[in-house]
mmCIF file of the N, C-alpha and C atoms, coordinates in Angstrom:
data_MODEL
# 
_entry.id   MODEL 
# 
loop_
_atom_site.group_PDB 
_atom_site.id 
_atom_site.type_symbol 
_atom_site.label_atom_id 
_atom_site.label_alt_id 
_atom_site.label_comp_id 
_atom_site.label_asym_id 
_atom_site.label_entity_id 
_atom_site.label_seq_id 
_atom_site.pdbx_PDB_ins_code 
_atom_site.Cartn_x 
_atom_site.Cartn_y 
_atom_site.Cartn_z 
_atom_site.occupancy 
_atom_site.B_iso_or_equiv 
_atom_site.pdbx_formal_charge 
_atom_site.auth_seq_id 
_atom_site.auth_comp_id 
_atom_site.auth_asym_id 
_atom_site.auth_atom_id 
_atom_site.pdbx_PDB_model_num 
ATOM 1   N N  . MET A 1 1  ? -67.348 -164.961 115.161 1.00 0.00 ? 1  MET A N  1 
ATOM 2   C CA . MET A 1 1  ? -68.763 -164.987 114.863 1.00 0.00 ? 1  MET A CA 1 
ATOM 3   C C  . MET A 1 1  ? -69.383 -166.210 115.528 1.00 0.00 ? 1  MET A C  1 
ATOM 4   N N  . ALA A 1 2  ? -70.551 -166.027 116.087 1.00 0.00 ? 2  ALA A N  1 
ATOM 5   C CA . ALA A 1 2  ? -71.226 -167.114 116.795 1.00 0.00 ? 2  ALA A CA 1 
ATOM 6   C C  . ALA A 1 2  ? -71.881 -168.071 115.811 1.00 0.00 ? 2  ALA A C  1 
ATOM 7   N N  . THR A 1 3  ? -72.004 -169.313 116.239 1.00 0.00 ? 3  THR A N  1 
ATOM 8   C CA . THR A 1 3  ? -72.674 -170.325 115.426 1.00 0.00 ? 3  THR A CA 1 
ATOM 9   C C  . THR A 1 3  ? -73.670 -171.083 116.290 1.00 0.00 ? 3  THR A C  1 
ATOM 10  N N  . TYR A 1 4  ? -74.570 -171.771 115.629 1.00 0.00 ? 4  TYR A N  1 
ATOM 11  C CA . TYR A 1 4  ? -75.558 -172.615 116.294 1.00 0.00 ? 4  TYR A CA 1 
ATOM 12  C C  . TYR A 1 4  ? -75.597 -173.935 115.545 1.00 0.00 ? 4  TYR A C  1 
ATOM 13  N N  . LYS A 1 5  ? -75.529 -175.033 116.260 1.00 0.00 ? 5  LYS A N  1 
ATOM 14  C CA . LYS A 1 5  ? -75.614 -176.359 115.655 1.00 0.00 ? 5  LYS A CA 1 
ATOM 15  C C  . LYS A 1 5  ? -77.030 -176.887 115.880 1.00 0.00 ? 5  LYS A C  1 
ATOM 16  N N  . THR A 1 6  ? -77.696 -177.208 114.780 1.00 0.00 ? 6  THR A N  1 
ATOM 17  C CA . THR A 1 6  ? -79.093 -177.611 114.856 1.00 0.00 ? 6  THR A CA 1 
ATOM 18  C C  . THR A 1 6  ? -79.276 -178.978 115.489 1.00 0.00 ? 6  THR A C  1 
ATOM 19  N N  . ILE A 1 7  ? -80.486 -179.176 115.990 1.00 0.00 ? 7  ILE A N  1 
ATOM 20  C CA . ILE A 1 7  ? -80.924 -180.496 116.426 1.00 0.00 ? 7  ILE A CA 1 
ATOM 21  C C  . ILE A 1 7  ? -82.072 -180.900 115.495 1.00 0.00 ? 7  ILE A C  1 
ATOM 22  N N  . GLN A 1 8  ? -82.364 -182.173 115.430 1.00 0.00 ? 8  GLN A N  1 
ATOM 23  C CA . GLN A 1 8  ? -83.431 -182.674 114.557 1.00 0.00 ? 8  GLN A CA 1 
ATOM 24  C C  . GLN A 1 8  ? -84.731 -181.928 114.843 1.00 0.00 ? 8  GLN A C  1 
ATOM 25  N N  . GLY A 1 9  ? -85.338 -181.398 113.789 1.00 0.00 ? 9  GLY A N  1 
ATOM 26  C CA . GLY A 1 9  ? -86.626 -180.728 113.934 1.00 0.00 ? 9  GLY A CA 1 
ATOM 27  C C  . GLY A 1 9  ? -86.555 -179.226 114.123 1.00 0.00 ? 9  GLY A C  1 
ATOM 28  N N  . ASP A 1 10 ? -85.351 -178.669 114.248 1.00 0.00 ? 10 ASP A N  1 
ATOM 29  C CA . ASP A 1 10 ? -85.229 -177.210 114.376 1.00 0.00 ? 10 ASP A CA 1 
ATOM 30  C C  . ASP A 1 10 ? -85.805 -176.518 113.149 1.00 0.00 ? 10 ASP A C  1 
ATOM 31  N N  . THR A 1 11 ? -86.348 -175.334 113.360 1.00 0.00 ? 11 THR A N  1 
ATOM 32  C CA . THR A 1 11 ? -86.821 -174.463 112.285 1.00 0.00 ? 11 THR A CA 1 
ATOM 33  C C  . THR A 1 11 ? -86.228 -173.081 112.526 1.00 0.00 ? 11 THR A C  1 
ATOM 34  N N  . PHE A 1 12 ? -86.213 -172.241 111.485 1.00 0.00 ? 12 PHE A N  1 
ATOM 35  C CA . PHE A 1 12 ? -85.636 -170.914 111.649 1.00 0.00 ? 12 PHE A CA 1 
ATOM 36  C C  . PHE A 1 12 ? -86.361 -170.108 112.731 1.00 0.00 ? 12 PHE A C  1 
ATOM 37  N N  . ASP A 1 13 ? -87.679 -170.163 112.757 1.00 0.00 ? 13 ASP A N  1 
ATOM 38  C CA . ASP A 1 13 ? -88.393 -169.394 113.780 1.00 0.00 ? 13 ASP A CA 1 
ATOM 39  C C  . ASP A 1 13 ? -88.150 -169.956 115.176 1.00 0.00 ? 13 ASP A C  1 
ATOM 40  N N  . GLY A 1 14 ? -88.060 -171.270 115.282 1.00 0.00 ? 14 GLY A N  1 
ATOM 41  C CA . GLY A 1 14 ? -87.776 -171.888 116.576 1.00 0.00 ? 14 GLY A CA 1 
ATOM 42  C C  . GLY A 1 14 ? -86.380 -171.557 117.083 1.00 0.00 ? 14 GLY A C  1 
ATOM 43  N N  . ILE A 1 15 ? -85.420 -171.543 116.175 1.00 0.00 ? 15 ILE A N  1 
ATOM 44  C CA . ILE A 1 15 ? -84.043 -171.195 116.556 1.00 0.00 ? 15 ILE A CA 1 
ATOM 45  C C  . ILE A 1 15 ? -83.981 -169.740 116.998 1.00 0.00 ? 15 ILE A C  1 
ATOM 46  N N  . ALA A 1 16 ? -84.645 -168.853 116.249 1.00 0.00 ? 16 ALA A N  1 
ATOM 47  C CA . ALA A 1 16 ? -84.673 -167.434 116.624 1.00 0.00 ? 16 ALA A CA 1 
ATOM 48  C C  . ALA A 1 16 ? -85.272 -167.266 118.016 1.00 0.00 ? 16 ALA A C  1 
ATOM 49  N N  . TYR A 1 17 ? -86.326 -168.011 118.301 1.00 0.00 ? 17 TYR A N  1 
ATOM 50  C CA . TYR A 1 17 ? -86.939 -167.923 119.625 1.00 0.00 ? 17 TYR A CA 1 
ATOM 51  C C  . TYR A 1 17 ? -85.985 -168.432 120.709 1.00 0.00 ? 17 TYR A C  1 
ATOM 52  N N  . LYS A 1 18 ? -85.287 -169.536 120.437 1.00 0.00 ? 18 LYS A N  1 
ATOM 53  C CA . LYS A 1 18 ? -84.323 -170.077 121.409 1.00 0.00 ? 18 LYS A CA 1 
ATOM 54  C C  . LYS A 1 18 ? -83.204 -169.077 121.700 1.00 0.00 ? 18 LYS A C  1 
ATOM 55  N N  . LEU A 1 19 ? -82.711 -168.427 120.645 1.00 0.00 ? 19 LEU A N  1 
ATOM 56  C CA . LEU A 1 19 ? -81.551 -167.548 120.786 1.00 0.00 ? 19 LEU A CA 1 
ATOM 57  C C  . LEU A 1 19 ? -81.893 -166.159 121.329 1.00 0.00 ? 19 LEU A C  1 
ATOM 58  N N  . TRP A 1 20 ? -83.022 -165.613 120.883 1.00 0.00 ? 20 TRP A N  1 
ATOM 59  C CA . TRP A 1 20 ? -83.344 -164.221 121.230 1.00 0.00 ? 20 TRP A CA 1 
ATOM 60  C C  . TRP A 1 20 ? -84.663 -164.059 121.959 1.00 0.00 ? 20 TRP A C  1 
ATOM 61  N N  . GLY A 1 21 ? -85.407 -165.146 122.127 1.00 0.00 ? 21 GLY A N  1 
ATOM 62  C CA . GLY A 1 21 ? -86.683 -165.053 122.826 1.00 0.00 ? 21 GLY A CA 1 
ATOM 63  C C  . GLY A 1 21 ? -87.807 -164.470 121.997 1.00 0.00 ? 21 GLY A C  1 
ATOM 64  N N  . ASP A 1 22 ? -87.598 -164.375 120.678 1.00 0.00 ? 22 ASP A N  1 
ATOM 65  C CA . ASP A 1 22 ? -88.612 -163.800 119.799 1.00 0.00 ? 22 ASP A CA 1 
ATOM 66  C C  . ASP A 1 22 ? -88.369 -164.274 118.369 1.00 0.00 ? 22 ASP A C  1 
ATOM 67  N N  . GLU A 1 23 ? -89.437 -164.679 117.711 1.00 0.00 ? 23 GLU A N  1 
ATOM 68  C CA . GLU A 1 23 ? -89.326 -165.175 116.341 1.00 0.00 ? 23 GLU A CA 1 
ATOM 69  C C  . GLU A 1 23 ? -89.044 -164.075 115.335 1.00 0.00 ? 23 GLU A C  1 
ATOM 70  N N  . LYS A 1 24 ? -89.219 -162.820 115.718 1.00 0.00 ? 24 LYS A N  1 
ATOM 71  C CA . LYS A 1 24 ? -89.066 -161.713 114.762 1.00 0.00 ? 24 LYS A CA 1 
ATOM 72  C C  . LYS A 1 24 ? -87.645 -161.629 114.195 1.00 0.00 ? 24 LYS A C  1 
ATOM 73  N N  . HIS A 1 25 ? -86.682 -162.253 114.835 1.00 0.00 ? 25 HIS A N  1 
ATOM 74  C CA . HIS A 1 25 ? -85.301 -162.231 114.351 1.00 0.00 ? 25 HIS A CA 1 
ATOM 75  C C  . HIS A 1 25 ? -85.014 -163.344 113.336 1.00 0.00 ? 25 HIS A C  1 
ATOM 76  N N  . MET A 1 26 ? -86.039 -164.085 112.963 1.00 0.00 ? 26 MET A N  1 
ATOM 77  C CA . MET A 1 26 ? -85.880 -165.166 111.999 1.00 0.00 ? 26 MET A CA 1 
ATOM 78  C C  . MET A 1 26 ? -85.317 -164.652 110.673 1.00 0.00 ? 26 MET A C  1 
ATOM 79  N N  . LYS A 1 27 ? -85.759 -163.497 110.232 1.00 0.00 ? 27 LYS A N  1 
ATOM 80  C CA . LYS A 1 27 ? -85.295 -162.931 108.956 1.00 0.00 ? 27 LYS A CA 1 
ATOM 81  C C  . LYS A 1 27 ? -83.788 -162.719 108.974 1.00 0.00 ? 27 LYS A C  1 
ATOM 82  N N  . GLU A 1 28 ? -83.261 -162.184 110.065 1.00 0.00 ? 28 GLU A N  1 
ATOM 83  C CA . GLU A 1 28 ? -81.822 -161.956 110.183 1.00 0.00 ? 28 GLU A CA 1 
ATOM 84  C C  . GLU A 1 28 ? -81.061 -163.285 110.146 1.00 0.00 ? 28 GLU A C  1 
ATOM 85  N N  . LEU A 1 29 ? -81.612 -164.288 110.788 1.00 0.00 ? 29 LEU A N  1 
ATOM 86  C CA . LEU A 1 29 ? -80.987 -165.606 110.814 1.00 0.00 ? 29 LEU A CA 1 
ATOM 87  C C  . LEU A 1 29 ? -80.956 -166.223 109.412 1.00 0.00 ? 29 LEU A C  1 
ATOM 88  N N  . ILE A 1 30 ? -82.048 -166.101 108.679 1.00 0.00 ? 30 ILE A N  1 
ATOM 89  C CA . ILE A 1 30 ? -82.098 -166.624 107.310 1.00 0.00 ? 30 ILE A CA 1 
ATOM 90  C C  . ILE A 1 30 ? -81.119 -165.872 106.421 1.00 0.00 ? 30 ILE A C  1 
ATOM 91  N N  . GLU A 1 31 ? -81.087 -164.543 106.534 1.00 0.00 ? 31 GLU A N  1 
ATOM 92  C CA . GLU A 1 31 ? -80.182 -163.742 105.700 1.00 0.00 ? 31 GLU A CA 1 
ATOM 93  C C  . GLU A 1 31 ? -78.722 -164.078 105.950 1.00 0.00 ? 31 GLU A C  1 
ATOM 94  N N  . ALA A 1 32 ? -78.383 -164.494 107.154 1.00 0.00 ? 32 ALA A N  1 
ATOM 95  C CA . ALA A 1 32 ? -77.005 -164.876 107.477 1.00 0.00 ? 32 ALA A CA 1 
ATOM 96  C C  . ALA A 1 32 ? -76.674 -166.292 106.995 1.00 0.00 ? 32 ALA A C  1 
ATOM 97  N N  . ASN A 1 33 ? -77.714 -167.041 106.599 1.00 0.00 ? 33 ASN A N  1 
ATOM 98  C CA . ASN A 1 33 ? -77.536 -168.439 106.197 1.00 0.00 ? 33 ASN A CA 1 
ATOM 99  C C  . ASN A 1 33 ? -78.311 -168.731 104.921 1.00 0.00 ? 33 ASN A C  1 
ATOM 100 N N  . LEU A 1 34 ? -78.044 -167.954 103.880 1.00 0.00 ? 34 LEU A N  1 
ATOM 101 C CA . LEU A 1 34 ? -78.806 -168.066 102.640 1.00 0.00 ? 34 LEU A CA 1 
ATOM 102 C C  . LEU A 1 34 ? -78.723 -169.443 101.985 1.00 0.00 ? 34 LEU A C  1 
ATOM 103 N N  . ASP A 1 35 ? -77.653 -170.177 102.226 1.00 0.00 ? 35 ASP A N  1 
ATOM 104 C CA . ASP A 1 35 ? -77.542 -171.527 101.660 1.00 0.00 ? 35 ASP A CA 1 
ATOM 105 C C  . ASP A 1 35 ? -78.634 -172.457 102.185 1.00 0.00 ? 35 ASP A C  1 
ATOM 106 N N  . TYR A 1 36 ? -79.212 -172.119 103.327 1.00 0.00 ? 36 TYR A N  1 
ATOM 107 C CA . TYR A 1 36 ? -80.248 -172.950 103.948 1.00 0.00 ? 36 TYR A CA 1 
ATOM 108 C C  . TYR A 1 36 ? -81.628 -172.290 103.921 1.00 0.00 ? 36 TYR A C  1 
ATOM 109 N N  . ALA A 1 37 ? -81.783 -171.222 103.161 1.00 0.00 ? 37 ALA A N  1 
ATOM 110 C CA . ALA A 1 37 ? -83.026 -170.451 103.159 1.00 0.00 ? 37 ALA A CA 1 
ATOM 111 C C  . ALA A 1 37 ? -84.239 -171.291 102.770 1.00 0.00 ? 37 ALA A C  1 
ATOM 112 N N  . ASP A 1 38 ? -84.051 -172.327 101.991 1.00 0.00 ? 38 ASP A N  1 
ATOM 113 C CA . ASP A 1 38 ? -85.178 -173.151 101.561 1.00 0.00 ? 38 ASP A CA 1 
ATOM 114 C C  . ASP A 1 38 ? -85.460 -174.328 102.494 1.00 0.00 ? 38 ASP A C  1 
ATOM 115 N N  . VAL A 1 39 ? -84.714 -174.435 103.577 1.00 0.00 ? 39 VAL A N  1 
ATOM 116 C CA . VAL A 1 39 ? -84.913 -175.537 104.527 1.00 0.00 ? 39 VAL A CA 1 
ATOM 117 C C  . VAL A 1 39 ? -86.055 -175.172 105.479 1.00 0.00 ? 39 VAL A C  1 
ATOM 118 N N  . LEU A 1 40 ? -87.036 -176.058 105.566 1.00 0.00 ? 40 LEU A N  1 
ATOM 119 C CA . LEU A 1 40 ? -88.148 -175.830 106.496 1.00 0.00 ? 40 LEU A CA 1 
ATOM 120 C C  . LEU A 1 40 ? -87.881 -176.451 107.854 1.00 0.00 ? 40 LEU A C  1 
ATOM 121 N N  . ILE A 1 41 ? -87.376 -177.684 107.843 1.00 0.00 ? 41 ILE A N  1 
ATOM 122 C CA . ILE A 1 41 ? -87.064 -178.393 109.084 1.00 0.00 ? 41 ILE A CA 1 
ATOM 123 C C  . ILE A 1 41 ? -85.646 -178.942 108.961 1.00 0.00 ? 41 ILE A C  1 
ATOM 124 N N  . PHE A 1 42 ? -84.801 -178.567 109.907 1.00 0.00 ? 42 PHE A N  1 
ATOM 125 C CA . PHE A 1 42 ? -83.397 -178.964 109.857 1.00 0.00 ? 42 PHE A CA 1 
ATOM 126 C C  . PHE A 1 42 ? -83.168 -180.372 110.366 1.00 0.00 ? 42 PHE A C  1 
ATOM 127 N N  . SER A 1 43 ? -82.174 -180.999 109.775 1.00 0.00 ? 43 SER A N  1 
ATOM 128 C CA . SER A 1 43 ? -81.655 -182.248 110.307 1.00 0.00 ? 43 SER A CA 1 
ATOM 129 C C  . SER A 1 43 ? -80.608 -181.868 111.368 1.00 0.00 ? 43 SER A C  1 
ATOM 130 N N  . PRO A 1 44 ? -80.131 -182.827 112.127 1.00 0.00 ? 44 PRO A N  1 
ATOM 131 C CA . PRO A 1 44 ? -79.174 -182.487 113.186 1.00 0.00 ? 44 PRO A CA 1 
ATOM 132 C C  . PRO A 1 44 ? -77.797 -182.091 112.644 1.00 0.00 ? 44 PRO A C  1 
ATOM 133 N N  . ASN A 1 45 ? -77.094 -181.317 113.439 1.00 0.00 ? 45 ASN A N  1 
ATOM 134 C CA . ASN A 1 45 ? -75.690 -180.955 113.221 1.00 0.00 ? 45 ASN A CA 1 
ATOM 135 C C  . ASN A 1 45 ? -75.415 -180.060 112.018 1.00 0.00 ? 45 ASN A C  1 
ATOM 136 N N  . VAL A 1 46 ? -76.385 -179.237 111.644 1.00 0.00 ? 46 VAL A N  1 
ATOM 137 C CA . VAL A 1 46 ? -76.144 -178.227 110.619 1.00 0.00 ? 46 VAL A CA 1 
ATOM 138 C C  . VAL A 1 46 ? -75.647 -176.992 111.356 1.00 0.00 ? 46 VAL A C  1 
ATOM 139 N N  . GLU A 1 47 ? -74.498 -176.484 110.958 1.00 0.00 ? 47 GLU A N  1 
ATOM 140 C CA . GLU A 1 47 ? -73.925 -175.324 111.641 1.00 0.00 ? 47 GLU A CA 1 
ATOM 141 C C  . GLU A 1 47 ? -74.377 -174.037 110.956 1.00 0.00 ? 47 GLU A C  1 
ATOM 142 N N  . LEU A 1 48 ? -75.098 -173.217 111.705 1.00 0.00 ? 48 LEU A N  1 
ATOM 143 C CA . LEU A 1 48 ? -75.619 -171.954 111.191 1.00 0.00 ? 48 LEU A CA 1 
ATOM 144 C C  . LEU A 1 48 ? -74.850 -170.785 111.798 1.00 0.00 ? 48 LEU A C  1 
ATOM 145 N N  . ILE A 1 49 ? -74.702 -169.736 111.020 1.00 0.00 ? 49 ILE A N  1 
ATOM 146 C CA . ILE A 1 49 ? -74.098 -168.499 111.511 1.00 0.00 ? 49 ILE A CA 1 
ATOM 147 C C  . ILE A 1 49 ? -75.171 -167.734 112.279 1.00 0.00 ? 49 ILE A C  1 
ATOM 148 N N  . VAL A 1 50 ? -74.814 -167.240 113.449 1.00 0.00 ? 50 VAL A N  1 
ATOM 149 C CA . VAL A 1 50 ? -75.738 -166.465 114.268 1.00 0.00 ? 50 VAL A CA 1 
ATOM 150 C C  . VAL A 1 50 ? -75.316 -165.001 114.217 1.00 0.00 ? 50 VAL A C  1 
ATOM 151 N N  . PRO A 1 51 ? -76.115 -164.159 113.549 1.00 0.00 ? 51 PRO A N  1 
ATOM 152 C CA . PRO A 1 51 ? -75.766 -162.742 113.468 1.00 0.00 ? 51 PRO A CA 1 
ATOM 153 C C  . PRO A 1 51 ? -76.109 -162.019 114.769 1.00 0.00 ? 51 PRO A C  1 
ATOM 154 N N  . GLU A 1 52 ? -75.560 -160.830 114.918 1.00 0.00 ? 52 GLU A N  1 
ATOM 155 C CA . GLU A 1 52 ? -75.961 -159.979 116.033 1.00 0.00 ? 52 GLU A CA 1 
ATOM 156 C C  . GLU A 1 52 ? -77.380 -159.513 115.744 1.00 0.00 ? 52 GLU A C  1 
ATOM 157 N N  . ALA A 1 53 ? -78.288 -159.779 116.640 1.00 0.00 ? 53 ALA A N  1 
ATOM 158 C CA . ALA A 1 53 ? -79.680 -159.365 116.421 1.00 0.00 ? 53 ALA A CA 1 
ATOM 159 C C  . ALA A 1 53 ? -79.808 -157.882 116.729 1.00 0.00 ? 53 ALA A C  1 
ATOM 160 N N  . GLU A 1 54 ? -80.419 -157.181 115.786 1.00 0.00 ? 54 GLU A N  1 
ATOM 161 C CA . GLU A 1 54 ? -80.638 -155.760 116.001 1.00 0.00 ? 54 GLU A CA 1 
ATOM 162 C C  . GLU A 1 54 ? -81.811 -155.579 116.944 1.00 0.00 ? 54 GLU A C  1 
ATOM 163 N N  . GLU A 1 55 ? -81.618 -154.697 117.897 1.00 0.00 ? 55 GLU A N  1 
ATOM 164 C CA . GLU A 1 55 ? -82.696 -154.401 118.819 1.00 0.00 ? 55 GLU A CA 1 
ATOM 165 C C  . GLU A 1 55 ? -83.715 -153.517 118.130 1.00 0.00 ? 55 GLU A C  1 
ATOM 166 N N  . THR A 1 56 ? -84.954 -153.905 118.246 1.00 0.00 ? 56 THR A N  1 
ATOM 167 C CA . THR A 1 56 ? -86.005 -153.070 117.715 1.00 0.00 ? 56 THR A CA 1 
ATOM 168 C C  . THR A 1 56 ? -86.653 -152.344 118.881 1.00 0.00 ? 56 THR A C  1 
ATOM 169 N N  . PRO A 1 57 ? -86.936 -151.058 118.711 1.00 0.00 ? 57 PRO A N  1 
ATOM 170 C CA . PRO A 1 57 ? -87.499 -150.320 119.838 1.00 0.00 ? 57 PRO A CA 1 
ATOM 171 C C  . PRO A 1 57 ? -88.873 -150.872 120.214 1.00 0.00 ? 57 PRO A C  1 
ATOM 172 N N  . ALA A 1 58 ? -89.149 -150.805 121.494 1.00 0.00 ? 58 ALA A N  1 
ATOM 173 C CA . ALA A 1 58 ? -90.457 -151.230 121.972 1.00 0.00 ? 58 ALA A CA 1 
ATOM 174 C C  . ALA A 1 58 ? -91.503 -150.282 121.406 1.00 0.00 ? 58 ALA A C  1 
ATOM 175 N N  . LEU A 1 59 ? -92.617 -150.833 121.064 1.00 0.00 ? 59 LEU A N  1 
ATOM 176 C CA . LEU A 1 59 ? -93.677 -150.007 120.509 1.00 0.00 ? 59 LEU A CA 1 
ATOM 177 C C  . LEU A 1 59 ? -94.536 -149.459 121.646 1.00 0.00 ? 59 LEU A C  1 
ATOM 178 N N  . LEU A 1 60 ? -94.219 -148.257 122.044 1.00 0.00 ? 60 LEU A N  1 
ATOM 179 C CA . LEU A 1 60 ? -94.960 -147.598 123.111 1.00 0.00 ? 60 LEU A CA 1 
ATOM 180 C C  . LEU A 1 60 ? -95.898 -146.565 122.510 1.00 0.00 ? 60 LEU A C  1 
ATOM 181 N N  . PRO A 1 61 ? -97.009 -146.308 123.167 1.00 0.00 ? 61 PRO A N  1 
ATOM 182 C CA . PRO A 1 61 ? -97.860 -145.223 122.706 1.00 0.00 ? 61 PRO A CA 1 
ATOM 183 C C  . PRO A 1 61 ? -97.110 -143.899 122.828 1.00 0.00 ? 61 PRO A C  1 
ATOM 184 N N  . PHE A 1 62 ? -97.447 -142.942 121.994 1.00 0.00 ? 62 PHE A N  1 
ATOM 185 C CA . PHE A 1 62 ? -96.706 -141.688 121.942 1.00 0.00 ? 62 PHE A CA 1 
ATOM 186 C C  . PHE A 1 62 ? -96.602 -140.999 123.286 1.00 0.00 ? 62 PHE A C  1 
ATOM 187 N N  . TRP A 1 63 ? -97.589 -141.153 124.164 1.00 0.00 ? 63 TRP A N  1 
ATOM 188 C CA . TRP A 1 63 ? -97.551 -140.479 125.459 1.00 0.00 ? 63 TRP A CA 1 
ATOM 189 C C  . TRP A 1 63 ? -96.587 -141.131 126.448 1.00 0.00 ? 63 TRP A C  1 
ATOM 190 N N  . ARG A 1 64 ? -96.067 -142.336 126.098 1.00 0.00 ? 64 ARG A N  1 
ATOM 191 C CA . ARG A 1 64 ? -95.113 -143.002 126.981 1.00 0.00 ? 64 ARG A CA 1 
ATOM 192 C C  . ARG A 1 64 ? -93.706 -143.031 126.395 1.00 0.00 ? 64 ARG A C  1 
ATOM 193 N N  . GLU A 1 65 ? -93.527 -142.521 125.185 1.00 0.00 ? 65 GLU A N  1 
ATOM 194 C CA . GLU A 1 65 ? -92.212 -142.526 124.579 1.00 0.00 ? 65 GLU A CA 1 
ATOM 195 C C  . GLU A 1 65 ? -91.246 -141.722 125.441 1.00 0.00 ? 65 GLU A C  1 
ATOM 196 N N  . GLY A 1 66 ? -90.029 -142.172 125.530 1.00 0.00 ? 66 GLY A N  1 
ATOM 197 C CA . GLY A 1 66 ? -89.008 -141.479 126.309 1.00 0.00 ? 66 GLY A CA 1 
ATOM 198 C C  . GLY A 1 66 ? -88.946 -141.930 127.760 1.00 0.00 ? 66 GLY A C  1 
ATOM 199 N N  . GLU A 1 67 ? -89.774 -142.870 128.166 1.00 0.00 ? 67 GLU A N  1 
ATOM 200 C CA . GLU A 1 67 ? -89.735 -143.345 129.551 1.00 0.00 ? 67 GLU A CA 1 
ATOM 201 C C  . GLU A 1 67 ? -88.594 -144.308 129.745 1.00 0.00 ? 67 GLU A C  1 
# 
């Protein structure tokens, strides 16, 4: 299982953006690290579990679906 070691000032949304390029995966990151769910800003060297991010389908208009 992959891990991520925080740097001073990291946040869950910032880490999600660094790892996956999108903050929408923040929920998955928090769920994998419930012991830290109440942390707003991380101190350095906290080791977090990095889950496999589920791909969400692109939101295309119905006339472009299947392209």
